[in-house]
N, C-alpha and C positions, 0 to 999 in steps of 0.2 A: 589227360590229353597231351602228355609230353611227346607222344609220337607223331604229332601232326606234321605232315609234309614228307614222311618217310615212305619208302617203297618196301613192300613185303612180298616175299616169294618163297616157294617151297617146291621141291621136285623130288621124284623118285625115279630110279632107273627104269626105263621102258625096254621093250624088246630091242635086241641089238646093242644093249648097253648105252643107248642114247638117253641123256638126261633131259626129261621134259620139265619145264618150269612154267608157272603162271605167275604174273605179277599184277598188282593193282597199285596205281600211283595217282595221288598220294594214298598211303595205306590208311591214314586217319584224316577225316575231312568233315566239314559240315554237310548235313544231309541234302542240302539244296545245291551242292557243288558237284560238277562232273568229275569223274575219275577215268583213267585210262587202264584198260585191261589188255594184257598181251600174253600170248602163249608162244613159247619157243621150244625147239628141240624135237618137233614132230617130223615125220617123213613128208616129203613133198606130196601134196594132194591127199594127205591122210584125212579121213572122215572122223570128226570128233564131235562130242557133245560138251558144251559149256553149261554148267549148272550153277545157279545161285540159290542159296537158301539161308533162312534165318529162323530163329524162334523168338517170339515176342515174350513180354514179361509174364504172360499167362501160359507159356509153354506151347502155344500154337505155332505150327510150322507154315511158313510161306516159301514158295519156291518158283523158279522159272528155269527154262532150259532152251537152248538154241543149238542148231546143228550147223557146223561149218566144215569146209574143206580147207586145209592148210595151203598156203601159197607155195611157190617154188622153193622158198627158203625154209619151209617147214614152220611157218609162223601163222598165227591167227590174231587179228586185231579187229574187234567188233566195230571200231570207229572207221575202219577202212574196208573191211571185208563184209559182204552181205551174209546174213544168216539165211540158210536155205529153208529152214522151217523150225518148228518147235513152238514156243510161246509167242513168237513173232517172226517176221521175215523181213529181209532188207537190211540196210545199213543203219543201225541204231547204236551209237556209242554207249548209251546208258540203258539199252534194252533189257539187260538182265536184271536191272534194278526196277525199271519202270513197269515191267510186266510180271512182277511177283504176284502170285495168287495163293490163297489159303488152301491148305489140305482139307480143312473143314469148311463146308459151305456156309456163307453168310457172315464170315468173320472179316473184320476191318482191321487193317494194320495201323495202329495208333501207338506212338511212343508216349508212355505215361511218366516214367521217371526221366524227365528230359535233362535234368542237371546232374544226375548221379551216374549215368552210364550211357554208352552209345548202343545202337543196333550193331551187332556183329554179323556181317554178311559173309558166309562161307562161299568161296568160288572154287569150283572143281572142274577138272578136265577129264572126260571119260572117253575111252577108246570106242570109236564107231558110233552107231546110232543107239543111244540109250533112252528108253521110254520110261525108265524108273520102275520097272517091274521086278528087278532082281536085287534084293537087299544085300546080297553078297558082293555086288559089284564094287571094285576098288578103283579110285581115281588114279590117273597117271600123275597128277600133280594137284595141289590145292594151295589156297592162301585165304587170308581173311581181311576184310575191309571194315574199318570202324566208321560208322556214320553218326556223327554227333548232332544234337539239336541246340547246343549252346557252344559258343566259342570260348577260348581261354579268357579268363577274367570276368566273364559275365556272372553277375550275382542273381540269385533267386531269393526274394524276400517274401515270406507268407504275409498276406494282408487280411487282417481282421479288425477293421476300424469302422466304428459306427455300425451301419448295416452292411457295409461292403465286405465281400468275401472274394478272395482270389490270390494271385501271386504276382509280384512285381519283379520284372527282369530288368536289370540295370547293366549297361555296358561298362567296361573298365574305364577308369579315368574320372576326373573331377566333374565333368559335365559343364554347363547344363546340356541336356539332350532333348530333342523333340519327342513329345509324348504321344503314345498310341494306346487306345483301349482295344483289346482283341477279344472277341466273343463269338461263340457259335450259336446254333439255333436250337432245334428241338431235342438234341441229344442230352442236354442237361449235364450236371457235374462241372468239373473244371478240366478243360483241355488246354494244354500248354505248349504243344510242339511248335505252333506257328509263332507264338510270342517269343520263344527262345531263339528262333531263327531271326526274327526281326530285331531283337536286342543285339544279336551278333552282327547286325548291320548298322548299329549305332543309335537305335531308338530305345527310349525308356518305355517299356511295354507292360501294361497291366492286363494280365490274363484274368478275365472277369467271369465269375460264375453268377448265375441269377436264379437257378433253382436246382434242386436235387444235389445239394452240396452243403456240408457242414450243417448249420442251423437254418439254412434257407428253406423255403417251402419245398416239399418233396415233389409236388406236381405243379405245372404251370397253369394257374387258374386265370391270371391276368398279368398284364405288363404295366408295372408302375414306373413311370419315367423319372420319378423323384429318386429312385434307387440308382439309375444310371447317371442322373445329374450329380448325385453324391459321389459316385465313382469318378466322374470327370473333374469335380472340384478337388478331389483327393490328389489327382495326378497332375492337372494342368495349372500352370501359373498364369497363362494367358488364354482364358476360355474363348475369346473371340477368334482365335486362330484355330479353325476347324477344317479337317479334311476327312472324308468318309469313303471307305472302300466297301462296296455293297455287292457281295458275292451271292448270286442266285437268291435274292431276297424278294419278298412281296411288298407291294406298295399299298396294299389294303389289309385291314385286320380280318383275319379268318380264325374262328374258333375261340380266341381269347381277346377280350376287350383291352383297350389301352387307357390308363388313367394318368393324369398329372394334375395334382391339386384339385381344382374344381372342374377340370376338363375330363370328359369321358367320351371315348370314341367307341361306338358299339362294334361288335364283331359280326361278321357274316357267318351263318351256320355252314358247317360242312355238309355236303350231300354224300354221306357215307354209303348210301345204297348204290353209289356209282363206282365203288372200289372194284378193281379188276385184279385177278390173280395172274401172275406171269407164268411162263412155262416152267420156271423153277420153284414156284410156290410163293413168291414174294408178293407184297401188296403194291400195286400201281395206283398211286393217289392222284394222278394227273387230271382225272375227270371230276374230282370231288369239290372243286372250287367253282362257285358261281362266277359268271362272266363279270369281271369288274367294270365293264363298260355299261352294264345295266343301270339305269337311273336309280333303281332300288338300292344299289350298293354305294351310292354317292357318299352317304354319311359315314361310311367305314373307311374312306380314303385317309391314308396317313398324310398329314399336311406338309408335304415336302416343299411346297411353295414358300414356306417360312425358313427353309435352310439358308444359313448365312455363309456357308463355306462351300467348298468344292466337293463333288461326288464323282467317283469312278465306279461305274456299274460293270461288273464282270459276270457274264451270263453264258451258260452252256445251252446250246440249241437242242441238245438231245437229253435235256433234263426231264426225267420221268416223274419227278416229284411235283412240279407244277410248271406253268408257262412263264419261266423267269424272264424271258426276253420281252414278252408283252408287258409284264409288270414294270420292267425297267423303262420301256418306251413310254408308258403312261405316266410314270413318275417324271421323266425328263420333260415331257410336254407341259407339265404344270410348274416346272422350276424356272427361276430367272434365266434369261439367255446366257449362254456360255458358262453356266455354273456346274454343268455335268457333262459326262461323255460315257459312251457305252463301248465296251469291248465284248463282242459277241463271237462265240466259237462254235461253228458247226461240228457236230459229232461229240462235243464235250457234255458230260453229265452234270449232276448236281454238286458232287463233292469235288470242287476244284481246289486243290491243295498245292503246297510248294512243290517244285520239281523234285523228282526222285521218289515221290509218293506214288505207289501203284494205284491204278484205277480200282475203286470199290463201286461196283455197279449194283450190288445188293448187300444189305447188312441188317442185323438185328439192331433195334433201337429201343431205348427205354419207353415204356408206356404203350407199345403196340403189340397186338397178339401174334403177329407174324413179321418176318423180316420185311424191310421196305426196299422197293426198287428205286435206285437213284439215277440209273441210265448212264449213257456214255459208251463210246467205242474206244478200245484201247489206244490205238495210234493217234487219232485226232485229240483224244483227251490228254495224252502225254504232251503233245505239242502245245495244247492250250495252257497246261500248267507251267510249262517252261516259259512261254511268252508272257502270260499274265503276271507271273511272279516278278519278272524284271520291270514290267509296266507299273506294278503296284509299288515297288521300291522307288522308282523314279517319281511317281505321283506323290508319294508321301514326302520324299526329299524336296520336291518342288514347292509343296504347299505348307510344309511344317518347318522348313529351314534346312540348311546344309548340315551334313554330318560327315564324319570320317569313317567310312565303312571299313570293317576289319577284313583284311585280305587273307582269306583262308581257302 
């Protein structure tokens, strides 16, 4: 990561011996940080295509493209100039990153080796309107952006203590740091990209696996709260200082019961016969959940009224996995006054991730026979990710203590 903060550019002579160049500034940055893309050396009003693409660690290609006309000086700046069409339209400074889509249907862009390497995003300028149908097409200019998920000095420490399995991300410096446990839902395994970014903002973050990883159960049969309590005790010196960010979660138990010592909260069965198939063949699960307001579901409510800390609910109103806004509202109604707040985003889907993450509206997931529909519309979802990430950072800073965020 020695190149953080540099500008990278490369050009080749175009017609008329004009040197076209494209730059990205900074060339190396954290994945949730904006960058500036600029193209110079074009003819005034020249029509060009800007293309971004990368390959993930499994070799899958994700790409986006947008069509622009150069200004009177022969320049294109996606932060100032509107894209005329392509993967998006309008003025979106980070549009080429936010609207990356997989070449193979149902693939999700997830950084797995967060500490060892960045995503390398190739940016190309193509003459005219390029729809990507000619493999012989050569760019007028190209450059590469490095998008890291950990900042300089962040340490990743594998965790295998007692029953707890995961990875601890520590900011540089002696600390102490405010602690965060970061976990995902039904995907299973160990997902670390958000933990790395949070650690780069000054938090000590435990990316926690709870099934389908190492020697943990391969399938999620039940939720044992003692496991999560053990993880919290491992991380936190002051367990009474608690803050929770609840992204598109349920406030009732569906499918899997929850146990804690002698306590057992029963699960509400799924109505799997209500599954719908989308136009692209994914599973829409939004109708398989019984109405949590039905008195018959009362015993399956998660006892959020016992929460002693603050909760920030982040919900996408276009979530096709379930009605996350309703679950958040029902939870908030049972909680102590002023202990929670809801950020609700029209047009956002289920997978609300840090900014710079492209919308994944459908993807394959462990344990399902077909890909799952997550929902979301590209532009409002991108706005939701950008806004909610800043709100999450401020919320955690407010309720876990101040920290010195790394300026990258």
